[in-house]
C-alpha positions as semicolon CSV with decimal commas, in nm:
position;residue;x (nm);y (nm);z (nm)
1;X;10,648;15,447;9,439
2;X;10,408;15,676;9,225
3;X;10,499;15,581;8,913
4;X;10,474;15,225;8,993
5;X;10,050;15,221;9,021
6;X;10,010;15,248;8,667
7;X;10,094;15,059;8,378
8;X;9,993;15,152;7,962
9;X;9,746;15,418;8,144
10;X;9,568;15,175;8,355
11;X;9,559;15,157;8,699
12;X;9,728;14,776;8,880
13;X;9,535;14,568;9,116
14;X;9,529;14,656;9,429
15;X;9,704;14,335;9,521
16;X;9,972;14,392;9,339
17;X;10,019;14,734;9,464
18;X;10,067;14,610;9,804
19;X;10,306;14,307;9,692
20;X;10,543;14,609;9,560
21;X;10,494;14,830;9,820
22;X;10,577;14,549;10,081
23;X;10,912;14,402;9,845
24;X;11,076;14,752;9,828
25;X;10,973;14,863;9,472
26;X;10,917;14,690;9,132
27;X;11,279;14,656;9,090
28;X;11,280;14,482;9,444
29;X;10,996;14,212;9,444
30;X;11,128;14,106;9,072
31;X;11,498;14,033;9,235
32;X;11,303;13,878;9,495
33;X;11,057;13,682;9,294
34;X;11,411;13,573;9,064
35;X;11,377;13,718;8,824
36;X;11,630;13,838;8,540
37;X;11,475;14,180;8,496
38;X;11,176;14,346;8,638
39;X;11,038;14,461;8,255
40;X;10,859;14,205;8,213
41;X;10,655;14,176;8,566
42;X;10,660;14,570;8,546
43;X;10,390;14,556;8,254
44;X;10,133;14,310;8,472
45;X;9,827;14,470;8,561
46;X;9,768;14,248;8,777
47;X;9,955;13,939;8,974
48;X;9,926;13,598;8,650
49;X;9,767;13,319;8,845
50;X;10,031;13,132;8,740
51;X;10,279;13,356;8,979
52;X;10,079;13,380;9,259
53;X;10,287;13,205;9,484
54;X;10,620;13,327;9,365
55;X;10,519;13,668;9,442
56;X;10,353;13,573;9,766
57;X;10,653;13,346;9,864
58;X;10,890;13,735;9,772
59;X;10,693;13,985;9,893
60;X;10,508;13,822;10,275
61;X;10,222;13,910;10,084
62;X;9,944;13,650;10,106
63;X;9,832;13,490;9,783
64;X;9,462;13,580;9,921
65;X;9,555;13,873;9,912
66;X;9,735;13,937;9,568
67;X;9,422;13,804;9,392
68;X;9,156;13,793;9,630
69;X;8,901;13,712;9,319
70;X;9,128;13,329;9,342
71;X;9,093;13,271;9,642
72;X;8,901;12,923;9,598
73;X;9,168;12,789;9,293
74;X;9,439;12,975;9,571
75;X;9,312;12,722;9,868
76;X;9,311;12,436;9,671
77;X;9,588;12,447;9,544
78;X;9,797;12,478;9,857
79;X;9,647;12,199;9,988
80;X;9,755;12,031;9,659
81;X;10,116;12,153;9,723
82;X;10,123;12,048;10,075
83;X;10,017;11,689;9,980
84;X;10,251;11,703;9,714
85;X;10,553;11,756;9,934
86;X;10,459;11,487;10,205
87;X;10,437;11,293;9,952
88;X;10,766;11,364;9,845
89;X;10,932;11,397;10,169
90;X;10,752;11,069;10,228
91;X;10,937;10,903;9,952
92;X;11,286;11,032;10,069
93;X;11,317;10,950;10,393
94;X;11,202;10,624;10,382
95;X;11,358;10,521;10,057
96;X;11,048;10,455;9,856
97;X;11,144;10,540;9,483
98;X;10,834;10,615;9,258
99;X;10,853;10,406;8,959
100;X;10,943;10,136;9,170
101;X;10,705;9,811;9,167
102;X;10,654;9,574;9,418
103;X;10,447;9,211;9,354
104;X;10,195;9,185;9,647
105;X;9,998;8,837;9,659
106;X;9,734;8,791;9,899
107;X;9,636;8,467;9,958
108;X;9,256;8,506;9,890
109;X;9,324;8,640;9,578
110;X;9,445;8,448;9,262
111;X;9,744;8,588;9,090
112;X;9,939;8,764;9,259
113;X;9,921;9,209;9,179
114;X;10,216;9,467;9,105
115;X;10,250;9,844;9,245
116;X;10,428;10,061;9,219
117;X;10,600;10,071;9,618
118;X;10,512;10,417;9,695
119;X;10,217;10,384;9,630
120;X;10,188;10,102;9,874
121;X;10,424;10,250;10,185
122;X;10,102;10,481;10,167
123;X;9,870;10,265;10,185
124;X;10,039;10,104;10,436
125;X;10,083;10,419;10,684
126;X;9,759;10,524;10,615
127;X;9,666;10,208;10,760
128;X;9,830;10,224;11,037
129;X;9,746;10,539;11,154
130;X;9,397;10,493;11,106
131;X;9,473;10,153;11,312
132;X;9,643;10,368;11,559
133;X;9,364;10,669;11,634
134;X;9,096;10,382;11,682
135;X;9,317;10,205;11,907
136;X;9,330;9,890;11,766
137;X;9,622;9,644;11,558
138;X;9,721;9,665;11,234
139;X;9,721;9,337;11,156
140;X;9,303;9,261;11,254
141;X;9,282;9,595;11,104
142;X;9,465;9,443;10,734
143;X;9,288;9,116;10,806
144;X;8,939;9,247;10,816
145;X;8,712;9,083;10,675
146;X;8,576;9,214;10,367
147;X;8,209;9,218;10,435
148;X;8,009;9,402;10,732
149;X;7,872;9,225;11,012
150;X;7,464;9,217;10,972
151;X;7,545;9,563;10,776
152;X;7,739;9,720;11,026
153;X;8,082;9,684;11,014
154;X;8,325;9,611;11,294
155;X;8,588;9,875;11,487
156;X;8,868;9,675;11,226
157;X;8,650;9,737;10,913
158;X;8,562;10,145;11,028
159;X;8,967;10,200;11,029
160;X;8,987;9,999;10,741
161;X;8,783;10,273;10,556
162;X;8,908;10,584;10,721
163;X;9,275;10,457;10,591
164;X;9,180;10,393;10,250
165;X;9,032;10,767;10,241
166;X;9,351;10,914;10,415
167;X;9,532;10,695;10,116
168;X;9,337;10,878;9,866
169;X;9,283;11,199;9,990
170;X;9,603;11,240;10,154
171;X;9,859;11,036;10,015
172;X;9,698;11,065;9,706
173;X;9,668;10,680;9,547
174;X;9,416;10,565;9,300
175;X;9,099;10,411;9,453
176;X;9,233;10,152;9,263
177;X;9,556;10,080;9,392
178;X;9,408;10,164;9,680
179;X;9,166;9,814;9,634
180;X;9,385;9,597;9,506
181;X;9,640;9,654;9,880
182;X;9,320;9,635;10,092
183;X;9,105;9,365;9,901
184;X;8,818;9,618;9,891
185;X;8,637;9,720;9,573
186;X;8,742;10,018;9,381
187;X;8,325;10,131;9,454
188;X;8,394;10,068;9,891
189;X;8,685;10,274;9,859
190;X;8,536;10,569;9,653
191;X;8,289;10,556;9,923
192;X;8,517;10,547;10,221
193;X;8,699;10,853;10,072
194;X;8,369;11,054;9,990
195;X;8,231;10,901;10,368
196;X;8,546;11,128;10,513
197;X;8,537;11,433;10,302
198;X;8,181;11,506;10,384
199;X;8,236;11,465;10,741
200;X;8,530;11,647;10,741
201;X;8,401;11,946;10,576
202;X;8,056;11,913;10,738
203;X;7,855;11,763;10,489
204;X;7,679;11,498;10,658
205;X;7,303;11,387;10,525
206;X;7,152;11,321;10,797
207;X;7,215;11,536;10,980
208;X;7,129;11,957;11,044
209;X;7,013;12,211;10,784
210;X;6,962;12,086;10,430
211;X;7,182;12,246;10,134
212;X;7,155;12,186;9,776
213;X;7,471;11,993;9,658
214;X;7,508;11,888;9,301
215;X;7,064;11,920;9,234
216;X;6,996;11,670;9,537
217;X;6,929;11,832;9,854
218;X;7,112;11,749;10,166
219;X;7,165;11,767;10,526
220;X;7,422;11,995;10,664
221;X;7,636;12,008;10,964
222;X;7,972;12,129;11,092
223;X;8,341;11,991;11,016
224;X;8,457;11,792;11,253
225;X;8,760;11,974;11,390
226;X;8,888;11,619;11,452
227;X;8,965;11,470;11,187
228;X;9,100;11,802;11,020
229;X;9,410;11,761;11,323
230;X;9,409;11,409;11,275
231;X;9,493;11,439;10,892
232;X;9,726;11,727;10,991
233;X;9,910;11,453;11,231
234;X;9,899;11,229;10,939
235;X;10,107;11,509;10,702
236;X;10,346;11,541;10,955
237;X;10,395;11,177;10,964
238;X;10,399;11,140;10,628
239;X;10,650;11,441;10,599
240;X;10,908;11,273;10,895
241;X;10,769;11,634;11,087
242;X;10,577;11,562;11,377
243;X;10,298;11,258;11,484
244;X;10,308;11,012;11,714
């Protein structure tokens, strides 16, 4: 191991040294990472960004330990990969092939609209989940009028906004597509997704202490664990690995 602590006269990064030691040496790490030779890996001073997850899997060392300076990116990338896997598993499990088209004609609309079949399935799954979470009939949620009731949304409208947010945030469906499927405007969907993220992540302009965000003063509150738990249940449903 002593000869593996330096390369080209420079000390290796502690994260990389941890991975080498955990894997049983440089050659072993290269082998477990699926590299044909260890020479290229041996030139590293630290784990490259593009290799963080591969080296984490090969060594059993958390990605954040390998590159603590990339902790924010790692969190975001891990979430992105999780959601992409959920979408892929949903596609396989339901047989909704990406790229296949479906045409939908809503009674209140003029011309029929064509959607990606997988996106359509995602929006439907998110809306059904939201209806169950709120104890509502899914048909009432889909049929809820577009406008509010005196400025205050009905339970069905609130559930539909929740489903729209999940379709965007978890299902990776564009807000334009979600709007078209649910009979809303794109602004409605973008607003629902933003409100959901603020509540889930702990940023509410109506409560708590003030924080600066995007050049504006907002009031912050703690994140809503219930929304995180519900989101994990929905991801489990998409993947076929959990949920009700």
